[in-house]
C-alpha positions, 0 to 999 in steps of 0.5 A: 813672057820672059824678059829680054837681056836688056830689060834685065840689065835695066832692072839690075841697074837699080840693084847693084848688089845683084848680078845676072848668072845664066837665067837667074838673079844672084846675090851673095851676102856675108854675115858675122856668124853662122847664126846670123846667116841662118837667121837671114835664111829663115827671114827669106823663107818667111818672106818667100812664102808670103810672096809665093815665090821661092828662091834657091838658097845656099849656105856655107858658114857665114855666107848665103847665096840667093838665086832668083828665077821663074822656074816655070819659064826657065828664066825671068818673066815680066812682071817677074815675081823675083822683083818682089824680092828686090824690094819693090815698094809696090809689092811689099806686104803692108807694114813690112818695111821691105823684104830681107833681100833689099839692097841695104842692111847686109854686107855683100861677099867679096 
């Protein structure tokens, strides 16, 4: 079942680094170098495989854009597996310390 716009806004309030773009959650992250950006993409790939939820990733030198959606429904669902990427403690693998898309540890693009 797809989330309403209000349900999405409430969830985003806890994750200010993310925004709603159409039917996707989006975050842009800037790193010092291309290698750091690509390393981040590799971390996201490994995390996404564990969650069985695969984000859309875009890279341009030191910038990475992450889009999250539930492709089967063409939007965000409840409970949205995309929320696992946002650092929900209840869905983190044991001992993981969080996922690579947590709101901390990365500088957001201007």
